[in-house]
N, CA, C and O of each residue as an XYZ file, in Angstrom:
688
protein
N     -17.653     -7.527   -134.123
C     -16.841     -8.647   -134.448
C     -17.594     -9.549   -135.443
O     -18.807     -9.736   -135.344
N     -16.859    -10.083   -136.370
C     -17.449    -10.875   -137.448
C     -17.409    -12.363   -137.082
O     -16.383    -12.857   -136.614
N     -18.560    -13.104   -137.302
C     -18.619    -14.547   -137.013
C     -18.088    -15.338   -138.193
O     -18.313    -14.980   -139.349
N     -17.390    -16.405   -137.894
C     -16.899    -17.268   -138.961
C     -17.975    -18.274   -139.316
O     -18.645    -18.821   -138.440
N     -18.137    -18.514   -140.624
C     -19.133    -19.477   -141.096
C     -18.575    -20.885   -140.939
O     -17.366    -21.094   -141.037
N     -19.479    -21.872   -140.690
C     -19.046    -23.263   -140.548
C     -20.158    -24.098   -139.955
O     -21.273    -23.623   -139.740
N     -19.835    -25.342   -139.697
C     -20.808    -26.272   -139.132
C     -20.409    -26.599   -137.702
O     -19.228    -26.659   -137.361
N     -21.417    -26.808   -136.889
C     -21.132    -27.219   -135.516
C     -20.926    -28.733   -135.500
O     -21.275    -29.433   -136.450
N     -20.365    -29.209   -134.425
C     -20.129    -30.647   -134.285
C     -21.447    -31.410   -134.311
O     -21.504    -32.497   -134.885
N     -22.480    -30.891   -133.724
C     -23.798    -31.545   -133.685
C     -24.350    -31.692   -135.109
O     -24.880    -32.746   -135.461
N     -24.229    -30.662   -135.908
C     -24.714    -30.729   -137.298
C     -23.965    -31.801   -138.098
O     -24.576    -32.548   -138.862
N     -22.672    -31.872   -137.925
C     -21.869    -32.861   -138.642
C     -22.268    -34.273   -138.204
O     -22.405    -35.160   -139.046
N     -22.451    -34.487   -136.921
C     -22.833    -35.805   -136.405
C     -24.206    -36.202   -136.942
O     -24.391    -37.354   -137.335
N     -25.152    -35.303   -136.970
C     -26.497    -35.609   -137.480
C     -26.430    -36.009   -138.957
O     -27.075    -36.976   -139.362
N     -25.670    -35.290   -139.751
C     -25.524    -35.626   -141.178
C     -24.875    -36.999   -141.331
O     -25.297    -37.781   -142.183
N     -23.872    -37.306   -140.538
C     -23.192    -38.604   -140.624
C     -24.140    -39.743   -140.233
O     -24.115    -40.803   -140.859
N     -24.970    -39.539   -139.212
C     -25.928    -40.564   -138.794
C     -26.948    -40.814   -139.906
O     -27.276    -41.964   -140.196
N     -27.445    -39.757   -140.522
C     -28.413    -39.904   -141.618
C     -27.776    -40.649   -142.785
O     -28.404    -41.529   -143.373
N     -26.539    -40.306   -143.126
C     -25.844    -40.994   -144.217
C     -25.637    -42.474   -143.890
O     -25.804    -43.326   -144.762
N     -25.276    -42.786   -142.650
C     -25.076    -44.178   -142.248
C     -26.378    -44.963   -142.355
O     -26.375    -46.110   -142.801
N     -27.490    -44.353   -141.948
C     -28.798    -45.021   -142.058
C     -29.165    -45.274   -143.518
O     -29.664    -46.350   -143.848
N     -28.930    -44.321   -144.376
C     -29.242    -44.490   -145.797
C     -28.372    -45.574   -146.434
O     -28.865    -46.377   -147.226
N     -27.112    -45.601   -146.101
C     -26.210    -46.616   -146.642
C     -26.615    -48.004   -146.146
O     -26.628    -48.957   -146.925
N     -26.942    -48.127   -144.869
C     -27.380    -49.405   -144.309
C     -28.662    -49.884   -144.976
O     -28.777    -51.059   -145.325
N     -29.613    -48.999   -145.155
C     -30.867    -49.367   -145.818
C     -30.605    -49.813   -147.258
O     -31.224    -50.765   -147.733
N     -29.712    -49.146   -147.936
C     -29.368    -49.532   -149.306
C     -28.737    -50.904   -149.371
O     -29.059    -51.689   -150.264
N     -27.848    -51.211   -148.449
C     -27.197    -52.518   -148.421
C     -28.207    -53.609   -148.091
O     -28.213    -54.662   -148.729
N     -29.055    -53.371   -147.107
C     -30.069    -54.352   -146.724
C     -30.985    -54.673   -147.904
O     -31.395    -55.822   -148.070
N     -31.303    -53.694   -148.705
C     -32.150    -53.908   -149.871
C     -31.372    -54.543   -151.020
O     -31.914    -55.397   -151.722
N     -30.130    -54.150   -151.228
C     -29.362    -54.566   -152.397
C     -28.858    -56.003   -152.324
O     -28.825    -56.679   -153.352
N     -28.468    -56.491   -151.162
C     -27.874    -57.825   -151.065
C     -28.855    -58.914   -151.525
O     -28.466    -59.730   -152.360
N     -30.088    -58.977   -151.040
C     -31.014    -59.998   -151.559
C     -31.330    -59.793   -153.045
O     -31.494    -60.763   -153.785
N     -31.412    -58.561   -153.470
C     -31.692    -58.283   -154.880
C     -30.573    -58.824   -155.749
O     -30.839    -59.415   -156.795
N     -29.319    -58.633   -155.337
C     -28.188    -59.155   -156.100
C     -28.230    -60.679   -156.173
O     -27.925    -61.254   -157.217
N     -28.602    -61.333   -155.085
C     -28.736    -62.795   -155.083
C     -29.805    -63.265   -156.046
O     -29.612    -64.248   -156.761
N     -30.936    -62.568   -156.071
C     -32.018    -62.919   -157.005
C     -31.566    -62.731   -158.452
O     -31.865    -63.557   -159.315
N     -30.853    -61.651   -158.708
C     -30.373    -61.400   -160.073
C     -29.312    -62.423   -160.473
O     -29.246    -62.817   -161.637
N     -28.479    -62.858   -159.523
C     -27.501    -63.907   -159.814
C     -28.202    -65.215   -160.173
O     -27.759    -65.923   -161.077
N     -29.296    -65.543   -159.471
C     -30.061    -66.760   -159.783
C     -30.665    -66.664   -161.178
O     -30.637    -67.632   -161.939
N     -31.200    -65.519   -161.509
C     -31.780    -65.315   -162.842
C     -30.699    -65.439   -163.918
O     -30.921    -66.057   -164.959
N     -29.548    -64.857   -163.665
C     -28.433    -64.924   -164.601
C     -27.937    -66.361   -164.769
O     -27.654    -66.787   -165.888
N     -27.831    -67.104   -163.679
C     -27.370    -68.495   -163.735
C     -28.362    -69.352   -164.522
O     -27.956    -70.214   -165.302
N     -29.649    -69.121   -164.321
C     -30.660    -69.876   -165.073
C     -30.521    -69.600   -166.564
O     -30.612    -70.517   -167.380
N     -30.303    -68.349   -166.919
C     -30.114    -67.987   -168.320
C     -28.853    -68.649   -168.876
O     -28.857    -69.138   -170.005
N     -27.780    -68.668   -168.090
C     -26.523    -69.268   -168.522
C     -26.692    -70.771   -168.760
O     -26.191    -71.304   -169.750
N     -27.391    -71.446   -167.862
C     -27.626    -72.886   -168.020
C     -28.495    -73.141   -169.249
O     -28.200    -74.029   -170.049
N     -29.556    -72.368   -169.396
C     -30.440    -72.530   -170.549
C     -29.667    -72.310   -171.856
O     -29.846    -73.067   -172.810
N     -28.829    -71.303   -171.908
C     -28.032    -71.017   -173.104
C     -27.085    -72.171   -173.432
O     -26.914    -72.531   -174.597
N     -26.473    -72.744   -172.398
C     -25.547    -73.850   -172.634
C     -26.274    -75.131   -173.037
O     -25.752    -75.911   -173.834
N     -27.466    -75.357   -172.499
C     -28.274    -76.492   -172.947
C     -28.637    -76.331   -174.426
O     -28.536    -77.279   -175.205
N     -29.052    -75.142   -174.797
C     -29.399    -74.882   -176.195
C     -28.165    -74.996   -177.090
O     -28.258    -75.498   -178.209
N     -27.017    -74.536   -176.608
C     -25.783    -74.649   -177.382
C     -25.428    -76.114   -177.619
O     -25.042    -76.483   -178.728
N     -25.552    -76.949   -176.594
C     -25.261    -78.383   -176.756
C     -26.183    -78.993   -177.803
O     -25.746    -79.799   -178.624
N     -27.436    -78.618   -177.778
C     -28.399    -79.142   -178.760
C     -28.049    -78.667   -180.174
O     -28.034    -79.462   -181.113
N     -27.772    -77.379   -180.318
C     -27.439    -76.819   -181.633
C     -26.161    -77.451   -182.182
O     -26.090    -77.779   -183.366
N     -25.157    -77.623   -181.330
C     -23.899    -78.220   -181.776
C     -24.097    -79.679   -182.183
O     -23.472    -80.138   -183.139
N     -24.948    -80.411   -181.479
C     -25.227    -81.800   -181.852
C     -25.844    -81.863   -183.246
O     -25.473    -82.715   -184.053
N     -26.777    -80.969   -183.527
C     -27.417    -80.941   -184.844
C     -26.425    -80.492   -185.910
O     -26.316    -81.129   -186.958
N     -25.701    -79.401   -185.658
C     -24.741    -78.876   -186.641
C     -23.614    -79.854   -186.948
O     -23.189    -79.975   -188.097
N     -23.132    -80.548   -185.929
C     -22.010    -81.466   -186.114
C     -22.464    -82.859   -186.526
O     -21.645    -83.696   -186.907
N     -23.772    -83.107   -186.450
C     -24.374    -84.388   -186.804
C     -23.797    -85.529   -185.955
O     -23.546    -86.627   -186.454
N     -23.594    -85.243   -184.658
C     -23.141    -86.261   -183.715
C     -23.486    -85.805   -182.299
O     -23.834    -84.647   -182.067
N     -23.384    -86.716   -181.388
C     -23.791    -86.439   -180.012
C     -22.926    -85.381   -179.350
O     -21.707    -85.343   -179.523
N     -23.596    -84.514   -178.579
C     -22.925    -83.529   -177.726
C     -23.530    -83.632   -176.338
O     -24.683    -84.029   -176.171
N     -22.742    -83.274   -175.364
C     -23.160    -83.442   -173.980
C     -23.098    -82.120   -173.237
O     -22.185    -81.319   -173.439
N     -24.081    -81.904   -172.376
C     -24.095    -80.790   -171.430
C     -23.745    -81.386   -170.072
O     -24.351    -82.374   -169.658
N     -22.779    -80.799   -169.375
C     -22.350    -81.287   -168.059
C     -22.418    -80.136   -167.072
O     -22.004    -79.017   -167.376
N     -22.945    -80.421   -165.879
C     -22.980    -79.425   -164.808
C     -22.434    -80.063   -163.537
O     -22.782    -81.193   -163.195
N     -21.580    -79.328   -162.848
C     -21.064    -79.760   -161.553
C     -21.753    -78.902   -160.498
O     -21.521    -77.696   -160.420
N     -22.596    -79.529   -159.693
C     -23.407    -78.768   -158.730
C     -22.600    -78.240   -157.555
O     -23.098    -77.400   -156.806
N     -21.383    -78.701   -157.373
C     -20.558    -78.171   -156.288
C     -19.746    -76.967   -156.755
O     -19.724    -75.939   -156.078
N     -19.081    -77.082   -157.898
C     -18.230    -75.989   -158.376
C     -18.995    -74.984   -159.232
O     -18.532    -73.860   -159.423
N     -20.166    -75.376   -159.754
C     -20.943    -74.497   -160.618
C     -20.410    -74.404   -162.040
O     -20.795    -73.505   -162.788
N     -19.531    -75.320   -162.420
C     -18.963    -75.307   -163.772
C     -19.928    -76.001   -164.736
O     -20.440    -77.087   -164.464
N     -20.155    -75.337   -165.869
C     -20.977    -75.881   -166.948
C     -20.073    -76.152   -168.132
O     -19.155    -75.378   -168.403
N     -20.324    -77.250   -168.847
C     -19.542    -77.548   -170.037
C     -20.447    -78.073   -171.145
O     -21.434    -78.763   -170.889
N     -20.090    -77.732   -172.378
C     -20.690    -78.329   -173.560
C     -19.558    -79.084   -174.239
O     -18.513    -78.515   -174.554
N     -19.785    -80.391   -174.462
C     -18.721    -81.264   -174.952
C     -19.169    -81.957   -176.233
O     -20.266    -82.511   -176.302
N     -18.300    -81.920   -177.253
C     -18.499    -82.690   -178.481
C     -17.931    -84.076   -178.207
O     -16.743    -84.209   -177.912
N     -18.768    -85.114   -178.299
C     -18.329    -86.454   -177.932
C     -17.506    -87.149   -179.014
O     -16.869    -88.165   -178.736
N     -17.503    -86.626   -180.242
C     -16.799    -87.272   -181.361
C     -17.193    -88.739   -181.435
O     -18.186    -89.068   -182.083
N     -16.455    -89.622   -180.800
C     -16.786    -91.042   -180.749
C     -17.324    -91.339   -179.351
O     -16.550    -91.371   -178.394
N     -18.649    -91.560   -179.211
C     -19.232    -91.761   -177.874
C     -18.682    -92.962   -177.114
O     -18.842    -93.031   -175.896
N     -18.035    -93.916   -177.798
C     -17.541    -95.104   -177.106
C     -16.243    -94.850   -176.336
O     -15.840    -95.670   -175.511
N     -15.586    -93.714   -176.604
C     -14.353    -93.390   -175.887
C     -14.380    -91.921   -175.465
O     -14.917    -91.073   -176.178
N     -13.809    -91.633   -174.321
C     -13.807    -90.249   -173.837
C     -12.496    -89.538   -174.155
O     -12.350    -88.357   -173.840
N     -11.551    -90.221   -174.766
C     -10.246    -89.615   -175.025
C     -10.280    -88.590   -176.149
O      -9.375    -87.762   -176.255
N     -11.306    -88.632   -176.986
C     -11.367    -87.686   -178.100
C     -12.423    -86.593   -177.898
O     -12.721    -85.842   -178.827
N     -12.981    -86.502   -176.706
C     -13.993    -85.482   -176.419
C     -13.369    -84.089   -176.478
O     -12.218    -83.895   -176.088
N     -14.147    -83.119   -176.973
C     -13.666    -81.750   -177.103
C     -14.614    -80.820   -176.348
O     -15.819    -80.829   -176.602
N     -14.087    -80.025   -175.428
C     -14.891    -79.040   -174.703
C     -15.122    -77.850   -175.634
O     -14.181    -77.162   -176.031
N     -16.395    -77.622   -175.975
C     -16.747    -76.526   -176.880
C     -17.008    -75.224   -176.131
O     -16.758    -74.138   -176.655
N     -17.505    -75.335   -174.919
C     -17.853    -74.148   -174.119
C     -17.724    -74.519   -172.655
O     -18.042    -75.641   -172.260
N     -17.258    -73.576   -171.854
C     -17.199    -73.769   -170.406
C     -17.545    -72.453   -169.738
O     -17.074    -71.394   -170.152
N     -18.361    -72.521   -168.715
C     -18.769    -71.333   -167.968
C     -18.940    -71.720   -166.504
O     -19.069    -72.899   -166.176
N     -18.940    -70.727   -165.636
C     -19.134    -70.958   -164.207
C     -20.220    -70.024   -163.707
O     -20.180    -68.819   -163.954
N     -21.185    -70.585   -163.004
C     -22.251    -69.748   -162.454
C     -21.722    -69.038   -161.201
O     -20.764    -69.509   -160.588
N     -22.332    -67.919   -160.818
C     -21.849    -67.162   -159.648
C     -21.869    -67.992   -158.363
O     -22.745    -68.836   -158.178
N     -20.917    -67.751   -157.492
C     -20.822    -68.458   -156.202
C     -22.013    -68.166   -155.288
O     -22.281    -68.929   -154.360
N     -22.723    -67.077   -155.541
C     -23.882    -66.732   -154.709
C     -25.099    -67.585   -155.037
O     -26.123    -67.499   -154.360
N     -24.989    -68.408   -156.076
C     -26.095    -69.274   -156.490
C     -25.766    -70.705   -156.096
O     -24.642    -71.171   -156.280
N     -26.762    -71.397   -155.550
C     -26.577    -72.800   -155.178
C     -27.622    -73.648   -155.898
O     -28.590    -73.128   -156.453
N     -27.412    -74.935   -155.879
C     -28.368    -75.875   -156.450
C     -29.238    -76.369   -155.302
O     -28.757    -77.058   -154.404
N     -30.518    -76.016   -155.333
C     -31.421    -76.379   -154.247
C     -32.855    -76.392   -154.751
O     -33.229    -75.600   -155.616
N     -33.654    -77.302   -154.201
C     -35.074    -77.397   -154.521
C     -35.857    -76.911   -153.303
O     -35.682    -77.453   -152.212
N     -36.722    -75.894   -153.464
C     -37.447    -75.368   -152.301
C     -38.404    -76.380   -151.677
O     -38.777    -76.237   -150.513
N     -38.801    -77.391   -152.429
C     -39.705    -78.395   -151.881
C     -38.949    -79.552   -151.231
O     -39.565    -80.494   -150.730
N     -37.613    -79.484   -151.239
C     -36.807    -80.490   -150.557
C     -36.408    -81.669   -151.429
O     -35.758    -82.593   -150.939
N     -36.768    -81.667   -152.681
C     -36.396    -82.757   -153.582
C     -34.965    -82.616   -154.079
O     -34.200    -81.775   -153.609
N     -34.627    -83.468   -155.047
C     -33.285    -83.427   -155.632
C     -33.122    -82.142   -156.432
O     -34.016    -81.752   -157.183
N     -31.980    -81.487   -156.268
C     -31.728    -80.224   -156.951
C     -31.480    -80.436   -158.443
O     -31.875    -79.604   -159.259
N     -30.828    -81.545   -158.807
C     -30.542    -81.847   -160.207
C     -30.948    -83.300   -160.456
O     -30.557    -84.198   -159.711
N     -31.743    -83.523   -161.521
C     -32.176    -84.890   -161.823
C     -31.705    -85.349   -163.202
O     -32.263    -86.293   -163.761
N     -30.682    -84.689   -163.758
C     -30.089    -85.191   -164.979
C     -29.349    -86.487   -164.631
O     -29.330    -86.879   -163.464
N     -28.747    -87.151   -165.602
C     -28.025    -88.390   -165.340
C     -26.784    -88.086   -164.497
O     -26.001    -87.194   -164.822
N     -26.620    -88.841   -163.414
C     -25.471    -88.639   -162.532
C     -24.222    -89.260   -163.143
O     -24.239    -90.400   -163.608
N     -23.136    -88.485   -163.132
C     -21.830    -88.980   -163.580
C     -20.996    -89.387   -162.376
O     -19.824    -89.735   -162.514
N     -21.589    -89.342   -161.222
C     -20.879    -89.638   -159.987
C     -20.532    -88.357   -159.264
O     -20.201    -87.352   -159.892
N     -20.607    -88.388   -157.960
C     -20.310    -87.192   -157.170
C     -21.330    -86.094   -157.426
O     -22.535    -86.305   -157.290
N     -20.839    -84.928   -157.794
C     -21.717    -83.774   -157.995
C     -21.845    -83.386   -159.467
O     -22.295    -82.284   -159.782
N     -21.447    -84.293   -160.373
C     -21.505    -84.016   -161.814
C     -22.715    -84.706   -162.438
O     -22.999    -85.873   -162.167
N     -23.419    -83.950   -163.279
C     -24.612    -84.445   -163.955
C     -24.507    -84.112   -165.433
O     -23.816    -83.169   -165.817
N     -25.204    -84.900   -166.273
C     -25.099    -84.698   -167.707
C     -26.416    -84.931   -168.425
O     -27.321    -85.599   -167.924
N     -26.489    -84.360   -169.613
C     -27.560    -84.633   -170.563
C     -26.894    -84.741   -171.927
O     -26.073    -83.900   -172.296
N     -27.251    -85.780   -172.672
C     -26.644    -86.008   -173.982
C     -27.678    -85.752   -175.068
O     -28.801    -86.253   -175.016
N     -27.269    -84.960   -176.053
C     -28.128    -84.627   -177.190
C     -27.677    -85.431   -178.405
O     -26.483    -85.528   -178.686
N     -28.639    -86.006   -179.125
C     -28.351    -86.757   -180.348
C     -28.243    -85.798   -181.527
O     -28.518    -84.605   -181.397
N     -27.842    -86.328   -182.670
C     -27.671    -85.516   -183.876
C     -28.976    -84.868   -184.334
O     -28.943    -83.869   -185.052
N     -30.123    -85.416   -183.932
C     -31.405    -84.811   -184.314
C     -31.887    -83.779   -183.288
O     -32.977    -83.228   -183.443
N     -31.092    -83.506   -182.239
C     -31.433    -82.508   -181.241
C     -32.233    -83.033   -180.062
O     -32.519    -82.287   -179.125
N     -32.599    -84.312   -180.096
C     -33.341    -84.886   -178.974
C     -32.379    -85.279   -177.856
O     -31.174    -85.400   -178.073
N     -32.921    -85.474   -176.672
C     -32.111    -85.869   -175.513
C     -32.144    -87.391   -175.422
O     -33.199    -87.983   -175.195
N     -30.980    -88.025   -175.601
C     -30.923    -89.484   -175.531
C     -30.802    -89.976   -174.094
O     -31.240    -91.082   -173.777
N     -30.213    -89.166   -173.228
C     -30.171    -89.482   -171.799
C     -29.988    -88.186   -171.017
O     -29.248    -87.291   -171.426
N     -30.680    -88.109   -169.881
C     -30.476    -86.958   -169.022
C     -31.601    -85.953   -168.967
O     -31.438    -84.900   -168.349
N     -32.745    -86.229   -169.588
C     -33.861    -85.293   -169.435
C     -34.205    -85.201   -167.947
O     -34.242    -86.218   -167.254
N     -34.453    -84.002   -167.464
C     -34.749    -83.817   -166.048
C     -34.767    -82.353   -165.678
O     -34.989    -81.495   -166.533
N     -34.534    -82.057   -164.407
C     -34.605    -80.680   -163.926
C     -33.300    -80.244   -163.266
O     -32.512    -81.058   -162.785
N     -33.105    -78.919   -163.262
C     -32.014    -78.274   -162.535
C     -32.655    -77.163   -161.722
O     -33.261    -76.255   -162.292
N     -32.533    -77.217   -160.397
C     -33.095    -76.213   -159.498
C     -31.977    -75.338   -158.940
O     -30.945    -75.842   -158.496
N     -32.191    -74.027   -158.965
C     -31.207    -73.061   -158.494
C     -31.814    -72.184   -157.406
O     -33.022    -71.947   -157.388
N     -30.967    -71.704   -156.501
C     -31.398    -70.770   -155.467
C     -30.383    -69.641   -155.375
O     -29.174    -69.868   -155.350
N     -30.903    -68.417   -155.325
C     -30.056    -67.242   -155.158
C     -30.851    -66.151   -154.487
O     -31.905    -65.756   -154.985
N     -30.363    -65.653   -153.356
C     -31.152    -64.687   -152.599
C     -32.419    -65.384   -152.134
O     -32.353    -66.456   -151.533
N     -33.556    -64.793   -152.402
C     -34.836    -65.412   -152.062
C     -35.519    -65.982   -153.302
O     -36.717    -66.262   -153.269
N     -34.779    -66.157   -154.388
C     -35.342    -66.607   -155.667
C     -34.935    -68.050   -155.963
O     -33.776    -68.431   -155.799
N     -35.904    -68.835   -156.399
C     -35.650    -70.184   -156.873
C     -36.033    -70.261   -158.347
O     -37.099    -69.792   -158.746
N     -35.161    -70.852   -159.144
C     -35.398    -71.041   -160.576
C     -35.317    -72.536   -160.865
O     -34.496    -73.248   -160.286
N     -36.178    -73.004   -161.767
C     -36.120    -74.404   -162.193
C     -36.078    -74.460   -163.709
O     -36.895    -73.839   -164.388
N     -35.120    -75.209   -164.231
C     -35.041    -75.457   -165.667
C     -35.383    -76.920   -165.893
O     -34.795    -77.807   -165.274
N     -36.336    -77.168   -166.782
C     -36.737    -78.522   -167.110
C     -36.297    -78.824   -168.532
O     -36.663    -78.111   -169.466
N     -35.510    -79.882   -168.694
C     -35.043    -80.327   -170.008
C     -35.915    -81.503   -170.425
O     -35.998    -82.511   -169.723
N     -36.563    -81.361   -171.574
C     -37.466    -82.393   -172.080
C     -36.747    -83.313   -173.063
O     -35.715    -82.947   -173.626
N     -37.293    -84.495   -173.263
C     -36.704    -85.477   -174.164
C     -36.563    -84.989   -175.595
O     -35.649    -85.411   -176.304
N     -37.447    -84.113   -176.027
C     -37.370    -83.584   -177.390
C     -36.281    -82.516   -177.511
O     -35.971    -82.080   -178.620
N     -35.697    -82.089   -176.386
C     -34.601    -81.124   -176.414
C     -34.978    -79.717   -175.979
O     -34.107    -78.855   -175.865
N     -36.251    -79.469   -175.737
C     -36.685    -78.147   -175.298
C     -36.403    -77.911   -173.822
O     -36.243    -78.850   -173.042
N     -36.348    -76.640   -173.460
C     -36.076    -76.255   -172.071
C     -37.156    -75.280   -171.608
O     -37.498    -74.338   -172.323
N     -37.688    -75.508   -170.415
C     -38.663    -74.589   -169.812
C     -38.066    -74.050   -168.522
O     -37.483    -74.793   -167.733
N     -38.222    -72.731   -168.317
C     -37.736    -72.084   -167.101
C     -38.939    -71.654   -166.265
O     -39.902    -71.092   -166.787
N     -38.871    -71.924   -164.967
C     -39.952    -71.559   -164.048
C     -39.370    -70.931   -162.789
O     -38.200    -71.128   -162.460
N     -40.209    -70.172   -162.095
C     -39.828    -69.485   -160.864
C     -40.745    -69.964   -159.738
O     -41.950    -70.118   -159.938
N     -40.177    -70.198   -158.566
C     -40.933    -70.617   -157.382
C     -41.557    -69.383   -156.752
O     -40.856    -68.415   -156.459
N     -42.873    -69.408   -156.538
C     -43.557    -68.252   -155.963
C     -43.820    -68.410   -154.464
O     -44.529    -67.599   -153.868
N     -43.257    -69.439   -153.864
C     -43.467    -69.694   -152.439
C     -44.395    -70.871   -152.206
O     -44.415    -71.444   -151.117
N     -45.175    -71.241   -153.239
C     -46.102    -72.358   -153.117
C     -46.051    -73.301   -154.317
O     -46.314    -74.496   -154.184
N     -45.714    -72.762   -155.487
C     -45.710    -73.582   -156.709
C     -44.767    -72.971   -157.738
O     -44.351    -71.818   -157.627
N     -44.442    -73.788   -158.748
C     -43.603    -73.318   -159.857
C     -44.485    -72.639   -160.886
O     -45.533    -73.164   -161.264
N     -44.055    -71.461   -161.339
C     -44.790    -70.708   -162.346
C     -43.845    -70.223   -163.428
O     -42.705    -69.849   -163.151
N     -44.329    -70.232   -164.664
C     -43.512    -69.626   -165.717
C     -43.613    -68.122   -165.570
O     -44.625    -67.606   -165.096
N     -42.587    -67.429   -165.969
C     -42.602    -65.968   -165.834
C     -41.246    -65.445   -165.425
O     -40.247    -66.163   -165.476
N     -41.215    -64.187   -165.021
C     -39.940    -63.534   -164.728
C     -39.525    -63.653   -163.322
O     -38.469    -63.146   -162.944
């Protein structure tokens, strides 16, 4: 009599258990990694928008503003046209950072130290020469186990740093 080829129930169960363990291990590793990458991406997005506000202020020869809402994660670059009135302001760029990223300082300080517009909105204003007329300060982000800090200087430059568990360091 000829035997039929196939798998026993025990073999199928063992393969399924091994696959479940591998998938679980992959998820456990991937979720924090995705959070860290979201924090890195958000820092890059904020830095790009700060630089865009500065470039637009110089190109347009008038003040432009960078605005961040720490609750919704919305970033805006605004051409102020006439700084004495807000009715003629033009939004040049708008972006939203990932929901997996929050504004937080690992040392317990203020997450954002730009000029407060009230509530959870903060701003930095760039003059026509590219300098920051108001709002120089820091923006701290957290995603996964990664903390990023962007420092906006009065001259208009931006420095990005990463928290290593004890101090802020420049690097990746």
